N, CA and C of each residue as an Amber inpcrd file, in Angstrom:
protein
   249
  12.3850000 -67.9960000  13.6330000  12.7940000 -68.6540000  12.4180000
  12.1640000 -70.0400000  12.3750000  11.7000000 -70.3900000  11.2340000
  11.0570000 -71.6850000  11.0470000  12.0430000 -72.6560000  10.3800000
  12.1630000 -73.8620000  10.9550000  13.0740000 -74.8740000  10.4230000
  12.3490000 -76.1910000  10.2160000  12.6760000 -76.8410000   9.1060000
  12.2140000 -78.2020000   8.8560000  13.3670000 -79.1220000   9.2220000
  13.1160000 -80.0790000  10.1370000  14.1510000 -80.9800000  10.6160000
  13.7400000 -82.4160000  10.3100000  14.5420000 -83.1170000   9.5210000
  14.3700000 -84.5570000   9.3390000  15.3140000 -85.2410000  10.3080000
  14.8180000 -86.2410000  11.0100000  15.6380000 -86.9880000  11.9580000
  15.5070000 -88.4750000  11.6480000  16.6390000 -89.1150000  11.3920000
  16.6310000 -90.5570000  11.1120000  17.6710000 -91.2220000  12.0010000
  17.2330000 -92.2490000  12.7300000  18.1300000 -92.9340000  13.6520000
  19.2690000 -93.5780000  12.8690000  20.4620000 -93.5490000  13.4330000
  21.6090000 -94.1410000  12.7520000  21.3810000 -95.6330000  12.5230000
  21.7720000 -96.1520000  11.3590000  21.5330000 -97.5730000  11.0470000
  22.2850000 -98.5290000  11.9610000  23.3020000 -98.0460000  12.6410000
  24.0660000 -98.9150000  13.5490000  23.3460000 -99.1420000  14.8790000
  22.2570000 -98.4080000  15.1040000  21.5060000 -98.5660000  16.3490000
  20.3950000 -99.5760000  16.1140000  20.5150000-100.7340000  16.7630000
  19.4960000-101.7770000  16.6410000  19.5070000-102.6530000  17.8870000
  18.5210000-103.5190000  17.9930000  18.3750000-104.4660000  19.0930000
  18.5260000-103.8010000  20.4620000  19.5300000-104.1930000  21.2590000
  19.6690000-103.6480000  22.6120000  19.9020000-102.1420000  22.6040000
  20.6650000-101.6570000  21.6230000  20.8890000-100.2120000  21.5180000
  19.5910000 -99.4750000  21.2380000  18.7130000-100.0890000  20.4560000
  17.4350000 -99.4740000  20.1320000  16.6180000 -99.2430000  21.4020000
  16.6140000-100.2030000  22.2830000  15.8780000-100.0680000  23.5490000
  16.4700000 -98.9260000  24.3820000  17.7790000 -98.8520000  24.4450000
  18.4550000 -97.7860000  25.1980000  18.1020000 -96.4170000  24.6290000
  18.1090000 -96.3150000  23.3050000  17.8060000 -95.0400000  22.6530000
  16.3640000 -94.6270000  22.9290000  15.4350000 -95.5650000  22.8590000
  14.0390000 -95.2280000  23.1390000  13.8690000 -94.6910000  24.5530000
  14.5830000 -95.2800000  25.5090000  14.4960000 -94.8160000  26.8930000
  15.0540000 -93.4050000  27.0560000  16.0790000 -93.0590000  26.2850000
  16.6770000 -91.7260000  26.3410000  15.8550000 -90.6870000  25.5810000
  15.4190000 -91.0780000  24.3970000  14.7830000 -90.1250000  23.4840000
  13.3290000 -89.8350000  23.8580000  12.6230000 -90.8140000  24.3900000
  11.2080000 -90.6220000  24.7290000  10.9400000 -89.3850000  25.5730000
  11.6030000 -89.2480000  26.7270000  11.3750000 -88.0480000  27.5490000
  11.7880000 -86.7510000  26.8500000  12.8500000 -86.8230000  26.0330000
  13.2910000 -85.6210000  25.3140000  12.2620000 -85.2120000  24.2680000
  11.6760000 -86.1790000  23.5650000  10.6300000 -85.8570000  22.5860000
   9.4190000 -85.2390000  23.2750000   9.0590000 -85.7690000  24.4130000
   7.9260000 -85.2120000  25.1620000   8.2190000 -83.7660000  25.5680000
   9.4340000 -83.5090000  26.0230000   9.8440000 -82.1580000  26.4010000
   9.7770000 -81.2220000  25.1930000  10.2420000 -81.6980000  24.0370000
  10.1870000 -80.9010000  22.8080000   8.7580000 -80.5370000  22.4460000
   7.8910000 -81.5380000  22.4600000   6.5050000 -81.3170000  22.0410000
   5.7700000 -80.3780000  22.9920000   6.1460000 -80.3790000  24.2560000
   5.4990000 -79.5090000  25.2400000   6.0920000 -78.1030000  25.2730000
   7.1770000 -77.8850000  24.5420000   7.8550000 -76.5860000  24.5540000
   7.0540000 -75.4880000  23.8550000   6.1260000 -75.8790000  22.9840000
   5.3810000 -74.8990000  22.2080000   6.1200000 -74.4360000  20.9660000
   7.3070000 -74.9810000  20.7300000   8.1090000 -74.5590000  19.5750000
   7.9710000 -75.4980000  18.3830000   7.3740000 -76.6500000  18.5820000
   7.1760000 -77.6090000  17.4930000   5.7810000 -77.3860000  16.9170000
   5.7300000 -76.9170000  15.6700000   4.4340000 -76.6600000  15.0220000
   3.7960000 -77.9430000  14.5040000   4.6180000 -78.7770000  13.8890000
   4.1520000 -80.0430000  13.3260000   5.2360000 -81.0870000  13.5340000
   4.8130000 -82.3480000  13.5910000   5.7680000 -83.4520000  13.7040000
   5.0900000 -84.7000000  13.1740000   5.8950000 -85.6320000  12.7010000
   5.3230000 -86.8810000  12.2120000   6.3890000 -87.9050000  11.8870000
   5.9310000 -89.1220000  11.6490000   6.7990000 -90.2270000  11.2580000
   6.8600000 -90.2660000   9.7380000   8.0360000 -90.5570000   9.1910000
   8.1850000 -90.6810000   7.7460000   8.1350000 -92.1590000   7.3660000
   7.1520000 -92.5320000   6.5800000   6.9790000 -93.9210000   6.1680000
   8.2040000 -94.4080000   5.4070000   8.5690000 -95.6540000   5.6530000
   9.6870000 -96.2640000   4.9420000  11.0480000 -95.8860000   5.5020000
  11.0860000 -95.1780000   6.6130000  12.3540000 -94.8080000   7.2420000
  12.2760000 -95.1090000   8.7320000  13.3890000 -94.9870000   9.3880000
  13.4090000 -95.0930000  10.8440000  13.5620000 -93.6850000  11.4030000
  12.6150000 -92.8320000  11.0490000  12.7250000 -91.4500000  11.4820000
  11.4540000 -90.6740000  11.2870000  11.5780000 -89.3820000  11.4760000
  10.4340000 -88.5050000  11.3540000  10.8830000 -87.0890000  11.0370000
   9.9310000 -86.1640000  11.1680000  10.2270000 -84.7620000  10.8700000
   9.6210000 -83.8720000  11.9380000  10.1750000 -82.6740000  12.0290000
   9.6580000 -81.6370000  12.9160000   9.6590000 -80.3290000  12.1560000
   8.6490000 -79.5350000  12.3510000   8.6110000 -78.1610000  11.8740000
   8.7090000 -77.3150000  13.1370000   9.8490000 -76.6520000  13.3040000
  10.1860000 -76.0120000  14.5710000  10.3050000 -74.5040000  14.3970000
   9.7060000 -73.7540000  15.3150000   9.7730000 -72.2940000  15.2940000
  10.6180000 -71.8350000  16.4840000  11.8420000 -71.3690000  16.1990000
  12.7580000 -70.9090000  17.2450000  13.2490000 -69.5040000  16.9070000
  13.8130000 -68.8250000  17.8950000  14.3250000 -67.4640000  17.6860000
  15.6340000 -67.4640000  16.8930000  16.4710000 -68.4830000  17.1280000
  17.7760000 -68.5680000  16.4650000  18.1420000 -70.0350000  16.2670000
  18.9520000 -70.3450000  15.2700000  19.3240000 -71.7370000  15.0130000
  19.9580000 -72.4300000  16.2200000  20.6560000 -71.6810000  17.0530000
  21.3060000 -72.2630000  18.2250000  20.3100000 -72.9090000  19.1910000
  19.0840000 -72.4580000  19.1570000  18.0510000 -73.0210000  20.0310000
  17.7180000 -74.4710000  19.6840000  18.0340000 -74.8800000  18.4670000
  17.7360000 -76.2530000  18.0630000  18.4750000 -77.2550000  18.9450000
  19.7280000 -76.9630000  19.2920000  20.4720000 -77.8930000  20.1390000
  19.8430000 -77.9780000  21.5190000  19.4520000 -76.8420000  22.0700000
  18.7810000 -76.8360000  23.3720000  17.4770000 -77.6220000  23.3140000
  16.7100000 -77.3920000  22.2770000  15.4020000 -78.0190000  22.1400000
  15.5240000 -79.5330000  21.9620000  16.4370000 -79.9700000  21.1300000
  16.5560000 -81.4000000  20.8390000  17.4740000 -82.1170000  21.8200000
  18.4340000 -81.4130000  22.3280000  19.3140000 -81.9860000  23.3260000
  20.2770000 -83.0230000  22.7780000  21.2520000 -83.3940000  23.5920000
  22.2560000 -84.3600000  23.1540000  21.6690000 -85.7450000  22.8940000
  20.5150000 -86.0420000  23.4930000  19.8780000 -87.3470000  23.2770000
  19.5570000 -87.5710000  21.8060000  19.0770000 -86.5400000  21.1510000
  18.7060000 -86.6650000  19.7370000  19.9280000 -86.4580000  18.8460000
  20.7440000 -85.4620000  19.1460000  21.9260000 -85.2100000  18.3250000
  22.8820000 -86.3950000  18.3060000  22.9760000 -87.1490000  19.3850000
  23.9180000 -88.2730000  19.4620000  23.4170000 -89.5240000  18.7490000
  22.1110000 -89.6460000  18.5410000  21.5440000 -90.8960000  18.0340000
  20.8490000 -90.7920000  16.6810000  20.7140000 -89.5870000  16.1640000
  19.9940000 -89.3800000  14.9140000  20.8200000 -88.5600000  13.9360000
  20.6750000 -88.8980000  12.6610000  21.2210000 -88.0570000  11.5930000
  20.1700000 -86.9850000  11.3470000  20.5620000 -85.7390000  11.4990000
  19.6150000 -84.6320000  11.3340000  19.9050000 -83.8900000  10.0430000
  18.8380000 -83.5310000   9.3650000  18.9190000 -82.7320000   8.1540000
  18.0320000 -81.5150000   8.4080000  18.6460000 -80.3440000   8.5710000
  17.9340000 -79.1340000   9.0000000  17.9680000 -78.0870000   7.8940000
  16.7880000 -77.5320000   7.5980000  16.6900000 -76.4920000   6.5730000
  15.7880000 -75.3760000   7.0600000  16.1950000 -74.1190000   6.8600000
  15.2910000 -73.0090000   7.1700000  14.1320000 -72.9980000   6.1650000
  12.9820000 -72.6300000   6.6470000  11.7980000 -72.5480000   5.7850000
  11.5440000 -71.0820000   5.4730000  11.4390000 -70.7680000   4.1990000
  11.1890000 -69.3950000   3.7720000   9.6860000 -69.1960000   3.6050000
   9.1330000 -68.1720000   4.2810000   7.6770000 -67.9480000   4.1650000
   7.2820000 -67.4700000   2.7810000
């Protein structure tokens, strides 16, 4: 299943919290990108976030792929993509 995921960091995360989040999220993003399940990814101009086009077997895999590091610090907007 193909999903479009918008991820935007919560507005309450700034300054010292921002540094903490980068330290947590960086390795998780690298793990995601190396999984082979992310088809496309990018930064969205004018926001504090980005997008992922993810190909997984089931929606439940999204939590495994993104992990609690991303779910705890980002507002996610997930939509299935219809071919």
